N, C-alpha and C positions, 0 to 999 in steps of 0.2 A: 535618489530615494528608492527606486524600484530595486536596484542591485543590493542596497543595504537591507531591504526587507527580505530579499531572497537569501542573503547570507544568514540573516537571523533565523529564517525558517529552516535552512540547512542545519544550523547548529542544534535547533530544537529536535529536528528529525534524526540527527545522529544520536542524540541522547535516547530518543524513543527506540532507535534501532539497537542500541546497546542493551536496553531493558528487554526487548523482544529476543535478542540473541541470548541473553542470560536465561530467559525463560525456556528457550529451546535447548540450551545446554542442560538445564535442570530436568527437562522432560527426557532428554537422551540418557541422563544418569539414572532416572527412574526406570526407564525401559531396560537399560543394561542391568540394573539391580534385579529386576524381575526375571530377566533371562538367566542370570547366574543362579537365582533362587530356584528356578525350574530345574536346573541341573541337579539340585540336591533334594528334589521332590516336593517343593512348596512353591507358592506364587503369591505375589501381592494382589494380582487381579486388577482388571480395569485399565491396563496399560494401553490397549488399543483405543479405548474411549478417550483417555486423557491425551494421548498423542494426537488424535483427531482434533480435539479441542485446541491443542497447542498450535497445530497447523492452521486452523481457521483464524485464530487470533494473530498469528505471525503474518498471515497473508493480508488481513485487513489493515493491520498497523504498518506492515512493511512496504505497502504500496507507495506511501508518501515519501519515504526515504528513497525508494527506487526512482520516483518521479524527479526528485531534486538532484539525484546523482546521474541523471540521463540514462537510466538503466532499462527503460521500457523499450520494447522492440518497435522499430519503425521501418517501413519500407520506403526508401526515399530515392528511388530511381530518378524521378524527375527533379526532386529538390536539389540533389547534388550537382546537377548540371545548370542550375539557375543562378542568377545574380543575388546579391544580398537582400534586395527588396522582395523578390519572389520567394526566397528561402524563408524570410521573416513571415510572409503571408502564409506559406505552408505550415510553418511552426505555430502561428496563432490559430489557424484553422484546426490543426490537430489538437491543440489544447482546448479549443471551444468544444470540439466533438467529445474529447475525453472527459472534460468537465461535465458535459451533459449526461454522458453515460454513468459516470460515478455519482452524480447527484441523484440520478434515477435509482441506482442501486441503493444508495443511502435511504432514499425515501421508501423504497419497496422493502427494505430490511426492517423498518420500524414495525409494521404489522406482525412480523414474525416474533419480535421481542414482546410486543404488546399482548399478543395471544398467550404467550408463555406466562406473562405476569398475571393476566386476568384469570387464566385457568390453573395457575400453579403447576404448570407442566413439569414433568420429570422425565429424564431419559428412560427409555424402555430397555434398561441394562441392569446388571446386578448392582451397580453403584447408585442407580436411581438419582443421578445428579439433577438438581433443579436447573432446568434449561436456561432460566433467566440469568443465572450466575455466569454462564458462558456467553449467552447471547448479548448481554449488556455491554461487555467490553468489545465483542465482535462488532456490534452496531456502532459503538463509539469510534472504532477504527475506521469504519466506512465513512462516518460523518467527518472525521479528521481528514481523511483522504479527499473527500468532497471539498472541504474548506481549503486544503492546500492547493488542489488543482484549480479552484476558483481564484484564489489569490495569485497563483502563478499566471493564470490566463489574463487577469487584469493587468498584472505587471508587464507581460509581453505585449498586450494590446496598447498599453500606455507608451511603451518604447516604440512601437510601430507608428503610432500617431505622431510621436515626437521625431520621427525619421531617424531613430537610432537603431537601425536594422541589425547591424553586426552584434550589438550587445544582447539581443534576444537569444542568440545562439549559445551564450554562456549558460543559460538555464532552461531553454526549451529546444535546443538544437538536437542534431543527431550525429554526434561526433564519431561514434563507433563505426557507422557505415561509411562516413567520409574517409576515415583512416584506411579502411579496407579497400577503397577504390583507388587510392594513390599508390 
């Protein structure tokens, strides 16, 4: 059951990653167009602002994809020398800590969005972008990452309790570091 859930989450997050990647490509095309237009004496304006927004959104939404593709950096000097049970303990511990941090970030990001909504805040830039337009999907990305990390943590914990230690490595292990040690 746990592995099927993780596979489903991976499929969803790959779709999210494709949407985010398309957004980054569109942002790059916008910046490139502005650079070309500057060469002929005009400009679209606001490219720095829009690129910053795109990076914030790509970061908050891209973290879940990175989690499920084992792309987050981990230092596993001790983990790599341990048996499967101890590795599974390290993996679950790292997921519990990461989930706690991400849930805290998601909770703490809500007041930022709420303040913008209540005050009708706009960016202090020539575009005067309503900040809630950017902060709402940014906040949703952090909530999504918090949900994903929590589900992955529960799945890893479930496999640990069932003594299926090796299976936890498939979705919370640290393969990149192990490969470099061999």
